C-alpha positions in Angstrom: 45.7 102.1 53.8 49.0 102.2 55.7 47.2 103.1 58.9 44.7 100.3 58.4 47.6 97.9 57.9 49.2 99.0 61.1 46.0 98.9 63.1 45.3 95.4 61.8 48.7 94.2 62.9 48.2 95.7 66.4 44.8 94.0 66.7 46.4 90.7 66.0 49.2 91.6 68.4 46.9 92.4 71.3 44.3 89.7 70.5 46.3 86.7 69.6 49.9 86.9 70.8 51.2 86.1 74.3 52.6 89.0 76.4 56.1 87.9 75.6 55.4 88.0 71.9 53.6 91.3 72.1 56.6 93.0 73.8 59.0 91.3 71.4 56.9 92.6 68.5 56.8 96.1 69.9 60.6 96.0 70.2 61.0 94.8 66.6 58.7 97.6 65.4 60.6 100.2 67.5 63.9 99.1 66.0 62.6 99.3 62.4 61.0 102.8 63.1 64.2 104.0 64.8 66.2 102.7 61.8 64.0 104.5 59.4 64.6 107.7 61.3 68.4 107.1 61.3 68.5 106.6 65.1 70.1 103.1 65.3 73.6 101.8 65.6 73.3 98.3 64.2 70.7 96.6 66.5 71.0 99.3 69.2 68.8 102.3 69.8 67.9 104.6 72.7 64.7 103.6 74.5 63.6 106.3 76.8 60.3 104.6 77.7 59.6 103.2 81.2 58.3 99.7 81.8 55.0 101.2 82.8 54.8 102.9 79.4 55.8 99.7 77.5 53.2 97.7 79.5 50.5 100.2 78.7 51.3 100.0 75.0 50.7 96.3 75.0 48.1 96.0 77.7 50.0 94.5 80.7 51.0 95.8 84.1 54.4 97.2 85.0 55.2 94.1 87.1 54.3 91.8 84.3 56.3 93.9 81.8 59.4 93.5 84.0 58.9 89.7 84.1 58.5 89.5 80.4 61.6 91.6 79.8 63.5 89.3 82.1 62.4 86.3 80.1 63.5 87.9 76.8 66.8 88.7 78.4 67.2 85.1 79.7 66.4 83.8 76.2 69.3 85.9 74.9 67.1 88.0 72.6 67.6 91.4 74.2 69.9 93.5 76.4 68.7 96.7 78.0 71.1 99.0 79.9 71.2 102.7 80.6 68.3 103.4 78.2 70.1 101.7 75.4 68.2 98.8 74.0 70.0 96.1 72.0 68.4 93.2 70.1 71.0 90.5 70.5 69.4 88.0 68.1 67.4 89.8 65.4 66.4 86.7 63.5 65.4 84.9 66.7 63.5 88.0 67.9 61.6 88.3 64.6 60.7 84.6 64.7 59.7 84.7 68.4 57.5 87.8 67.8 56.1 86.6 64.4 57.3 89.9 63.1 57.2 91.0 59.5 58.0 94.7 59.0 56.2 95.0 55.7 53.0 96.2 57.4 54.8 99.4 58.3 55.4 100.3 54.7 58.8 101.8 55.4 61.7 101.8 53.0 64.0 100.1 55.6 61.4 97.4 56.0 62.2 96.2 52.5 63.4 92.6 52.8 66.8 93.3 51.4 67.4 96.1 53.8 65.9 94.4 56.8 68.4 91.5 56.4 71.2 94.1 57.2 69.7 94.9 60.6 
């Protein structure tokens, strides 16, 4: 059931969201997963993925991925430097991406814990 929930969310992500929303959604999910693994420092986590890999995950080219990341940076939602990824505005990012972590069924996705992120 958990796998079905995740697949359903990703189908919506790829099928209905803009490329900006898809990438923002991916970043939100990565933060929640990193937090569940104990790999975050507040809103910061290591992101060893290339723009090509990020683009492949959401179905866009590397060039478009770069443009989308620049838009998210301009909007004040993210900062990315030296493989360290920082979500500067967690609430804004969740709203922008239409992200609700409950589909992941992780303990840290509980609404009371997620507010602490």
